[in-house]
N, C-alpha and C positions, 0 to 999 in steps of 0.2 A: 424668598422664603419658601418653605415646603408647601406645595400646593394641595388643595383638597382632593384632587384626583389621585395623587400619590397616596394620601392617607386612606381614601376609600379602598384603594387596592391593597391595603395592608402595609403601606410604607412605614418605616420606622422613623424615629427622630433624626436619623442620619440620611433621610431621603434627599435627593438633590434640591438645592434651593432654586427659587424663582428669582431671577435678577441677581443683584449683588455681585456682579462679576468684578467690578473694581475693588470692592471691599475684600473679596476673597483673594484677589491678587496681592493686595496690600498685606493681608494676613500671612500669605506665603512668604513675602519679602521680610516681614518682621521675624517670622520663625527662622528663616535662613540666617538673618543677622544675629539671632540669639546664639548661634553657634560660636560667635566671636566674642561674646561678653554681654554686659548689661543692656537692657532695653526697656522702654516704657511705652505702652500702647493705651490710648484713651479711645473708647468706643462711645460716641456721643449721639444721642437721638431721643426723640419724644417717647412717651409711654407707648408700648406696643409696637415700636418701630422695628423690632427684631434684633436688639442688641444682644440679648441672651442667646438667641439662636446663632448669632455670629461668634459669640464666645464659645459656644459648643463646637463650632467649626474650628476655632483656634485650638481647643482641647483635642479634637480629632487629629489635627495636623501635628500637634505635639506627640501624640501617641504614634503616629506614622513615622516620626523621626526618632522614636525611642527616647523622647524627652519627657521626664516626669512632670506632672502638673498637679496642683491642688486648687480647689475652687471654693469660694464662699461668697456670701452676699449680705448686705445690710438689710434691715427689715423696717418697714414703715412704723409699726407699733412698738418697736424696741429701739428707737433711735437713740435713747440715752444710754444704752448698754455699752460699756467701754470696750473698744476694739472688737465689736461684734462680728464684723465681716472677716477680720483677720483670724479671730478664734475659730470661726466657722470653717475657714479654709485649712488651718494648720493643726488644729487640736487632734483630730484623728490620726494624722500623719505622725505627730509627736508620740503618740502611744506606741507606734510601731518602730520608730527610729531611735537608734542609740546615738546620742549626741556626743560630739567630741569637744564639748565646751566645759570650762571649769565648773566646779560644783556651785560656786557663788553665782555664776551667770545663770545656771539652771534654776537656782532658787529665785533669782530676780524674775526670770521668765515665768516661774510658777505663780507669781502674783497676778498674772494675766491668763495663762493657759491652764485650764483644769488638769490636763494630762500631766503637767509638770508640778502640780501643787505639792509643796513640801510640808511635811508634818513634823520635821525634826526641831523646828524652832531656831535653827542656826541662821546667822545673818546672811543676807544676800550681798552681792557685790556693792549695790547701793541699798542702804537700808530703806525698806518700804515706808518707814516713818519719815523719811526725807521727802519733802515736796518737790525736790529736784530729781527724784528717782526716775521721772519719766524721760529725762534727757539721757541718762545712762541706759534706760530701757530701750530707747531708740537705737543706740549703738549695738546693744546686745541682740536686738531683733535682726539687725543687719548681719551680725556675725552668725546668727542662727540660720538665716537664708543662705549664707555662704556655706555653712556646714551641710544643710539639706541639699545644696546644689552639687555636692561632690558625690560621684565623679561625673554624672551624666548631665548636669544642668537642672534647672527648675523653672516652671512657668507658674506664677502666682496669679490667679484669676479672681478678681473682686468685683462683684456685680452690684448694681443699685446703690452706688456710693453717694447719691444725692441724699440718702437717709443715714449716712454714716455719722458717728459722733465726732466731736472735735479731736479726741485723742487719736482716732484712726487717721484723720487728715493730717494731723501733726506728724504722725509716724511716716506716712507716705511722703510728706514734704521733706522729711529727713532723708528718706531713701533716694529721692530724686536728686537732692543736692549732695548726698554722700553715697553714691551708688555702691552696691555690693561688689566686691572684687571677685566676681564669679559669673558664670553663665546663668544669669537670672533675668527672666522677662516678667515684668509686672504689667498685667493687663487689667484695666478698670473700665467700668461702664457707668454712665450716669445720664440723667436728664438735664439738659442745659438750663432750662428755666428754673429748676429747683436746686442747682448746684451752687455751693458757696463760692465766692470769688477765689478763695484759696485752692479749692478743689479744681476749679476751671483753669487755674494758672499752672497746674502741675505739669501738663504736657509741654508747655512753653519753657518752663524752668528746667526740663530735662534736656533741653538743647538738641544737639544732633541725634541723641538717642531717643528722642520723643517723637511719636507718630500719633496723629489724630485721624480717626476714621469717623466721618459723619454719616450716620445711617438715615438716609432720606426715604420718603415714601416711595411706593411702587408706582410705576407709570401705568397708564390705562391698559396698554398691551400686556404688561406684567400681571395686572389684576385679572385680566381675562385668562391668562395662563394659570394663575393661582386658583381660580374658581373651577376650572376644568370645562370640558365640552358640554356638560349637562346644563349649565347655566345659559340662558338666552342672552343675546346681545343687549337687550333692553335691561335685563336684570344686572348684568355686569356693569353697565353704564351707571345704573342707579346706585349700586353698591359702591362703585368707585367714588361717586360724588358724596355719598353719605359718609364713607370712611376716610376720604382724603388720601387713599392709597396706603393707609396704615394697616399692616398685615393683621395685627391682633384685633383691631376694630373690624376689619373686613371679615375675619373668621367669626367673630361674635355675631355680626349682622347676618352673615350667611346662615348660621345655625337657626336664627330666628326666621329667616326666609324659608328654611326647610320645614317649618311648621311647628317648632318647639313652642309650647304654651304652658301656662301654669295648670297644674292638676286641680280638680275640683276641691274646693274648701281650702286651698292654699294659695290664693291669689295675692296680687300686690297689695300692700297696705301702706299706711303712712310711715311706718318705720323704714321701709325700703326707700320711699320717696325722700324723706328727710335725711336718711343716713348717707345717701350717696350724693347729696346736693353739693358737697365740697369737692367732688371730683370735677373741678371746673375745667381741667385740661382735657377731659374726655368728652367727646360729643354726646349730646343728650340721647341720640339714638343708640349709641354704644352702651351707655349706662342702662338704658331700658333693656337692651339685649342681654346684658349680664344678669340683670334682675330676673328676666324671664328664664334664663338658663337655670339659675339656682332655685327659683320658685317652682320649677317643674320637677324638682327632686321629690321623692317620697318624704313624708314628714320626719321620719327618724333619721334619714340621711341629711336633710337640711339642718336638723338639730345638731348632728355630729359635726357638720361643716362649721356651724356657728361656734361650737365648743372648741374646735381645732383652731379657728381664727383667733379666739381668745387666748388659747394655751401658749402658742409660740409660732414663730415663723417656720421652723423645722420642729414638728411636734411629735411627741410620743403618744400612741393611741390611748394609753392609760390616763395621761393627764388631760387629753382632750375629752375623754369620757367623764372625768371628774367635773370639768367645766360644763359639760352638757347635761350633767345629772343622769347618766345612762349606765346601765349595768354592763359589765365587760363584754358579755356575749352579744348583747344588742348593739354595742358600740362597734364591735368588729364586723358585724353584719352590715352596719351602716357604712363602715369604711370600705367594704367591698363594693357597695353601690357607688360611692364617691370615686373610687379608682376606675370603676367601669365606665363612669361618665366623664372621665378625664378631668375631674374637678381637682383631685389631688393625685400626686405621683409619689412613688416610693423614693426614699432617700437612704443613704447609708446608715447602718446601725439600727435597723428595724424602725426607723422613723419615716415620716411623710412630710410633704410640703405641697402647697397649692401650686397649680401649674403656672400661675402668673400672679405677681403681687396685686394686680387689679382685681383678680377673683377673690383673693383673701380680703381685700378692702371691702368689696361689696358684701361678702358674707359677714364680716364684722359689723359693717354699717347697718345690716338688716336686723340686728338685734335691738330689742327694746332697751332703753337706758337702764331701767331697774334690773332687768335680767342680766345685762352685761356687767353691772357692778357686782351682782351676786356671783356671777361666773368667775370673775377675777378673785373675789374673796374666797371661793371654794378652792381655786388653784393655789392661792397664797397659803391657805390653811394646810392643804395637802403637802406643799413643799416644806412647811414648818414641821409637819409630822415626820417627814423624811430626813429632817436635820439639815436642810439646805441653808446655806449662809444668808445673811441679811441682804447682801448685794444681789443675790439671785431672786429673793422674794420681793425686793423693793419695787420691781417693775409692776407686779400685780397689786402690791399694797397701795401704791400711789394712785391706782385706778379704782380702788374699792374702799379705801378708808373713809370712815365717817368723821365729820367735824368733831373734834374733841377726843378722838380715839387715841388714848395715851400709848397703847401698845404699838399702834401703827406709827406714831410719831417717833417712838424710840427705835423702831426698826429702820425707819428712813434715816435717822441721825446716825445710827450704827453703820448702815450701808454707805452713807456719805463719807464717813471717816475712814472706812476701809479702802475705798477707791480713790480718795483724794490724792495720794502721791502720784498715781499714774494718770488719773482722769479727773482733774479738778473741775472741769466743766460739768461732768455728770454729778459730782459731789455738790456743786452749787445748785443744780436742778433739784436734787433730793432734799437739800436743806431748805430751799424755798418752799417745796411742797410741805415739809414738816411744819414750817412756820405758818403756812396757810391753814393748817389743820388746828392750830392752837387757838384757844379762846383768848380774849383780851386779858382776862385775869385768870391765868391757868392754875395757880396753886402749886402745891408741893408735888403732885403726881407727874408734873411735866418738866422738861428741861428748861433752863433759864432762857427766856426770849432774848435778852440782851446778849448773852454769850453766843447764842445761835446766830444772831445778826453779825456779831464780830467774826465768827467763823465764815459766814456767808460772804461778807465783805472781802475777807482774805481769799476765799476760793475764787471769787469773781475777779479779783485783782490778778492772781497768778495764772488764771486760765485765759487771759486775754480779753476779758469782758469788763474792761475798766468803766465803760459807760454805765453798765448795770451796777458795778461796784460802787461808783460814786453816788448813785441814787440810794443804794442800800446804806452807805455811810451817812448820807444826809438824813435818812429815816432814823438811823441809830442816834444821830445827834439830837433829833427831835424827841427821842424817848429818854435820853440821859438828862438827869436834872443838872442844873447849873453848878451845884456844889460837887458833882462827880467829876472833878477836874482831871483826874488821872485818865479815866477812860475817854473823856471828851478830847483831851490833848492827843492821845494815841490815835483816836479816830480821825481827827482833823489832819494829823500828820500823814496818815495813810491816804486819806482823801485828797490831800494836796499833791501827793506823789502821783496818784491816778489822774488828777486834773492835768498835771504837767505832761504825763505820757499821752494824754489825749490832745496835747497841743494847746491846752487852755492855761497858759502861764499866768496871765493876769487874774483869772478866776482863782487859781491856786494861791496866789499871793493875797488876794482879797479875803479868801476863806481863813487863812492864817491870821491876818490882821484883825479880822472880826472876832475871832476867838480870843486873841490876845487882849482885846478891849474888855473882855469879861473877867480877866485875871488882874487883880489889883497889885499883887506882889510879883514883879517881873523877874525875881531871882529864884523863884520856886523851880523845881526840876521840870514841871510841866510847861511853864512859860519859857524856860531856856530851850527846851526841846523844839518849841515852835519858832523861837527867835533864830536858832541856828538853821532852821529850815529856810528862813528868809536870807540868811547869809549864803546858803548853797545856791539859791536862785540868783543872787547877785554875782557869785563866782562864775556861774554859767555865762553871764553877760560880760565877764571880765570887768565888772563894775567895781573897781578897787575902792573908790571913794565910798560907795554905799555899803559894801561889805565891811570895810574898816570901821565905818561909823557905828554899825550895829555891834561888831565885836568889841569895840572900845567900851561899850556899856555892860558887857558881860564879864564877871570876874572869872578867875581861873577855877575857882571852886566855891562852894557855899554849903552850909548845913543842909543835910537831907539829900545831897547829890550822891548818886551811885558812882562807883569807880568808872563805869562805862560812860556816864554823862560827862564826868570830868575829862576823860580821855577824848570824848567827842568834841568838846569845845577846843581842847588843845589841838585836835586834828585839823580844825578849820584855819588856824592861825598861819601855818606855813604858806598856804596858797595865797592868802590875802597879802602877806608880807612880800612874797615873791612877785605878785602882780604890781605892787607898789615900787618894785626895784630894790627892795631892802633885802638883798640876798643873804648877807651874813646873819641878819635877824631871822630870816626864814629858816636857815639851817639850824639855828639855835632852837627855834620853835619846833622844828621837825624832830630834833633829838629829844626834846621834852615829851612830845607826843609819842614817840617810840617807847620811851620809858614807861609812860602811863598805860599805853596800849598793851605792852608786854606784861605789866603787873596785873591787869584786870583779867577776870575769867570770861570764858565765852558767853556765859549766861548774863553777863553784865551789859551786853550790847543789844538787848531785845528791841529797844525802841529807837535806837539812834545809829544803827549799823550803816545806813546810807552815808553818813557824814565821813566815814573813813575812806571812801573812794577818793575824796579830794586829798587825803594824806598820801595815797599811793601816787596820784598824778603829780602832786607837789614834789615828792621825793624823786620821781622820774625827771622832772624839770631841773631839780637841783643836783642831779647826778648821783643821788644816794640809791643806787640800783639794788644793792644787796638788801637794804632795809625795805625798799619798795616791794621787792619780790617776796620777801619773808612776810610782809604784811598782807600782800595780795593773796598769797596762798592760804593764810589763816582766814582772811575775810571770805574767800570763796568757800572754804570748808564750813564756816559758821553759817553762811547764807544757805548752803545746801541743807545743813541740818535743820535750820529753822524754817526752811521753805520760803524765804523772802525773795522769790524769783523776780519780783518787780524791781529789785535793785541789783540782781545778780549780773545783768548785762553790763552795768557800769564797772563792777569789780573785774569781770573777765576782760573787758576792753583795756583797763589799766594794766592788768597782768600781761596781756598780749603786747602792749606797748613796751613794757620793761623787758620782756624776753626778746623782742625784736632789737631793741637798742643793744642788748648784750650779745646779739648774734645767734641766739638760739631760735632760729627762724622756723624750724619744723614744729617746735613746741608752740611758738607764737601763732603759727597758722592754725594749729588745732584749737587753741584757746579762742582765737578770733572766730573760728567756725562755730564754736559753741555760743559765743556772745551773740552772733548773728541769729542762731537758732532760737535763743531766748527772746530776742527782739521780735522775731516772726510770731512766736507763740503768744507773746504779749500783745501783738498787733500795735506796737508802739513805734512810730516813725523815729522818735528820738533814740530809743534803745537800739533799734535795728541799725540806725546810722552809725552809732558808736562801734558796733561790731563790723559793719561794712568798711568803715574807714580803716580799721586794722587789717581786715582781709585785703584791701586794696594795697596798702603800704607793704605788707608782708609778701604778697604775691609778686609785687613789682620788684622787690629786692631779690627774690629768688629767680626772677627771670620769666615768670609765668605771666606775660603781658596781657594775654587774652583774659585771663581770670581777673587780673588787677583792674583792667578797664571795665569789665562787667560789674565788679563790685563798686568801683568808683562812680560809674554811671548811676547805679541804683542808690548809692549814698547821696549823690547830688539830687536825684529825683525826690528824695525824702526831705529835702530842705524845706522847712515850714515857713521860712522867712522871718524867724524870730530874732535873727542877728546874734544868736548865742555862739559860743566857742565851737560847738560841734558842727553847726551849719557852715561856718567858714572852713573848718578843718576838712569837711567833705570835699569842698572845691579844691583845697590844697592837695589832698591825697590824689584826686583824679588828675590834676595837672602834673604832678610828679610822675604818675604812671604814664601819661602821654609822653613826657620827656624821656623817660627810661625806655619807652618803646621805640624811640628814634624820631618822633615828630617834634623836633626841637622848637621851632618857631611857634607852632600851635600851642605846645605845652607852656612855653615861656609866657606867651600872651595870657593864657588862662591863669597861670600862677601869679602874675602881676595883678590881675583883676581880683584874685582871691585874697591877696594880702592887703589890697587897698592902700590906704595911707600908712598902714602899719601901727596906728595908734589906738585901734579898737578891735576887739573880737578874737585876737590870737595871742598866744603866749610868746615870750621872748625867744625861747628855744626853737619854736616852729619858725618864727620870723628869721632867725639866724640860718636855719636849714634851707629856707627858701632863698635867701640871699646867696648862699653857697651854690645851690642848684642853678640859679640864674647866672652867676659868674662863670660856672662851668659851661653852660650853654653858650654864653657870649664868647668865651675863649675858643670854643669849637667853631664858632662862626667868624673868628678872626676880628672880633670887635673888642679890642683890648681896653678901649676907653670906657665902654659900658661895664665890662667886667671889673674894672677898677672902681667904678661907682658902687657896684654891689659889694665889693670888698670893703669899701669905706663904711657902708651900712652895717655889714657883719661885724666889723671891729667896734662900731659904736654900740651895737646891741650887746656884745659879749661882756659878761661881768668877769673881772679878774679872779673872783673867788671860785668860778666854775671852770675847772680844768678842761672839761670836754668842749664847752662853748668857745673857750680861747683857742683850743686846737682846731675847731671848725672854722673860726675866723682866719687863722693862719692858712688853712687849706684854701679858703676863698681867695686870699691874697695870692697864693701860689698859682691859682688858675689865671689870675689877671696878669701875672708876670711871665707866664710861660713863653709867650711869643717874643717879648722884647728882651728878657733876661732869663734864659732857661736855667742857668746855674743858680741864680738867686731863688728861682721858683722851686728847684729841686731841694735846696736847703730848707726853705720854708715848709714844703710838703713833708720833708723828713721830720721837722719839728712837730708839725701837726700830727703825724703818725704816732710819734712818741707820746704826745699829750693825750690823744684819743685812746691809745692803748692803755695808758695809765688810768684814764677815766672808765675803762671797761667797754667802750663803744667800739667793738671789734669790726662791724661792717664799715663804719666810717674810717676806722684806722686802715682797713684794707684799701679803701678808695684813696686815702692819702698816700699809701705805699704805691698804688698804681700811678697817681699823679707825679710822685717823685721819680718813678721809673721812666715815665714819658718825658719828664723834664731833663733827666740825665741823658736820655737818648738824644733829645734835641740839642743838648750841649756837647754831644760827642763823647760822653763818658759811658761807653758801652758796658764796662764791667760793673759800675755802680748801678746802671739801669737794669742789668740782668739780676743783680742781687735784690733790688727793690721789687722787681716784678715777681721773683721767686717767692718772696715773703707775701706779697699780695695774693698770689695764687694759692698759697697755703691757707691764708685766712678765708678767702672766698670758698675754697673747697670745704673747709671745716664748717662754715656757716651755711652751706647749701645755696650759695649765690651763683647759680649756673651761668647766667648771662654775663656777669662781670668776669667770672672765671674763664669763659670762652674768649672774652676780649683780651685778657691778660695772655692767654695762650697764643693769640694772634700776634701780639706785640713781641712775645718771646721768640716766635718763629722769625719775625723780621730781624731779630738780633742774632739769629743763628742758633738758637736753643732748640734742641729736638724735643718736641712735646707730643705725646700721643693724641691722636684726633679723637673727637667726641665719638662715643660708641665703641671705642677700642681700648684695649689696655696695653701696657708696655709689653706684655707677652704676645701681642698680636691677635687678641680675640676678635671674633667676627663682629661686625656692626654695619652701619650704613656706609656707603662708599666714602672714601676720603676726598671730599670735595675741596677745592682750593679756597684759601682764606677763611676756612671755617663756615662757609656758606651752607645754609640749609638747602635741601633739594629744591624747594620752591624758589628761594633766592637765587640759586645757581641757574635755574631755568630762566628766570627773568633777566639775569645778568647776560646770559647768552643771547637773548632776544634783543637786548639793548646793543650788544656788540654787532648784531645783524643790522642795526639801524632803525629798529621799530620804535615808534612813538608809544607813549603810555596807553593811549586809546587803542592802538593796534594790539598791544600786548594784552590788554584787558579783554578784547574781543576774542583773541586766539585762545586764551586760557580760561575764558568764561568767568572772569573776575570783574569786580568794580574797579574803576580808575583809582578810587581812593585806596583800595587794597594794594594795587600795583605801586602807588606812590609810597605807601608805608613800607612795603618790602624793599623798594628801591632805596629808601633812606637808610635801611639797615645794611644794604649792600654797600652804599657809600662809606658808612662807618666801618664796616669790617675790612673793606679793601684799603681804606685810608685815602680816598679820593673825594673830590667835591664836584665832579662833572661826569656827564655821560661818556665823554671822550676818555676820561680816566678809567671808567669801567670797561670800555671796549678794549683799551690798551692792555689792561690787566688780564682780561679774559683771553685775549689772543696770545699773551705770553704764557698763560697757564696750560695751553693746549699741548 
């Protein structure tokens, strides 16, 4: 850190640092890497450790490289302000920059950034009235950063993020998992003890692009250098022990050692002592030193400091003067004193900020409670006079409102409703504050308490605070009379969903059953809403007996039912019938549900939208892909409009599954990414796992094995042990990813374990797919008997009414026959391809064409093999299945077909070297070392890899070359030289 000697000599903020050599070197490396693309840097350290000073070094390094940077920070007393640090960093830049984004995107950004505020009233890309606008906003901010990064790059510096609101952390999580496609370096700093788990996990989630710098205390020698030669050895040692080597603490203590003391009549009082008592992470001696520093100021300067601390983190002198009750001239004179004493420093735009957040904290804490309330009230009134919106005034209103203040309550409610689409966590905070201000019997001057509680429950649910939401819902149930059946049923329904997402499945069921006991007529809309909630729970467990028993007692419709409720009941029947093996009945039920769903309006589904997720999944299992996709798209649109994000993840996962089955893998991957983002924001293991399962399956089919395994590992890690469909499906998805990566035996073992006995926890379609995958593995391992066993199972599972499942069973049998009767295998695989194509399952149809081509080749029919492989290649290329497309190309080359190598075009475009057998550079390197006779351990040591990684690469080498031994690899590599 910058030493006292340098500062006494007139050194600037850019004077050389004391120590920090490793951190500075890491900063240089990060900046160098930023020239190549996206990066993420986390600066982690205790209060006063020097994180901000190192971020300044980062900014200086960016300037030296002609790399533009913007910087902002979160603030301790404005923690609830949505996107505070991001707005602080980008808003001034946006005033100067002409964006190349569509008008709708600019309007959406205008709901967050004042510089882009739109006054035309035209709709944004995502309507701000939609509670899902924040997901579109995340993507739009990513595009904004890409735009700002052209042409020179961009460094986004965000300090003190331990004080950031939920919306800011959600945005950063999105940027880490979906990095800008530009030269963007995001650098953040935070205190580890105060950071949320999600903030702390960002740098690890960034993967290879993430760098963590831990800012440690100075050593005793560095402290001596920091203090300079004027300090005696004894003083240096004493200050080192008292500060623990923390630079900010050290500086504060050194100032006190220099003789700073309170002026007469302005000594320490109980306000100071009590106010800073919650600075528990700061040593008592440092707290005292900061108190001494501020109390030594002249009275008018201290008053201005206190007003500034109330006004804002980056404050305008006029507003600070209002808070301090000072005349403009007097306030400016006091500001001169504060800057002269380095209490505050100039900031852009004629504003100022305290030199360190701890200084502001002590100034704020030094105020008397009554004076502080009045100061916030003065600021709120001044902002109202200036026409500031409710969301700007709410911060001061919530800290100054009196109990029963109707105007303050209305302001907080208005502010909450404004920010709810992008920052539901902040909306929940302000709604809670409004409710706390309301008397028990408020009367007509106040908003309806019950309605506010309903809004609060909703905000807590969609912001990922389900624990608080369920408590609010239970409070609401306590207020609602027994005869208010409609609102009680809706509240119980939402509370049950939150209980489920918290992993409390039994509690959710008990809550619904308890409420049903209060309702005498079980056919009323309210009772049916709760009963189909029980059906949904049983479906998750694949409990066909239990779900069927409940549905059998519910009529198709009844007087008083809305079209939406009638459709919701119909939507549950297909899945239950399918689970019972009654496929033709399930198809008939699905057709009825389709008709009713299509006839109802979007507003009819307000209370029962979650039921229709099971219609989408049932239609997918039944091969009704067009209907499933049409319903999924409508459901997602309705969910976005109504803001029911607590069920959006299920809808998106269903939509992704349908798109993947149809071979629209790029779209499926994008939808799966959003489903996963929804799950993270809800902090729900179940919803997150639904998205991760689809991420895993889609990435595996496209050949992105690393991403597939990462998603599969995380999905399995979220298994709560409930034994429900999604917990089994997580293990299935990961096992399939392992197989597709080339670890056949490991993947097969995991897949068999995931399927268990096959009579619980998984749907028939998934079981059939698992049997086909296992038959394929056993055929590759020359185990025809076990492959035949899995073919028997697949044929037993497949229902004749489901064309796609029958086709998959034929493909399974084709695998089993390939070694013993390749001609018969080819014929069956061709039948399978035709059936799967008819069913619309293009990826699996491509795999059947590949199997047919391999079987024809084994039977000696090269012409038929080439034709089948050509068809397979076309399917895989159109679907984006790069791994399988590369495998087909290798097989075609074996048959004498000239195929362009990966990275080149038929016109001879430049790409990576044309390596033999389609090997990647790393695979080729390992294959050459095998040819030299090196063992796996020796290869690992030479290439600085793990033995496991070498084994994985080698399994791919075997598959691509078409051999089963190291001798075969050596022979092939020697021939290719």
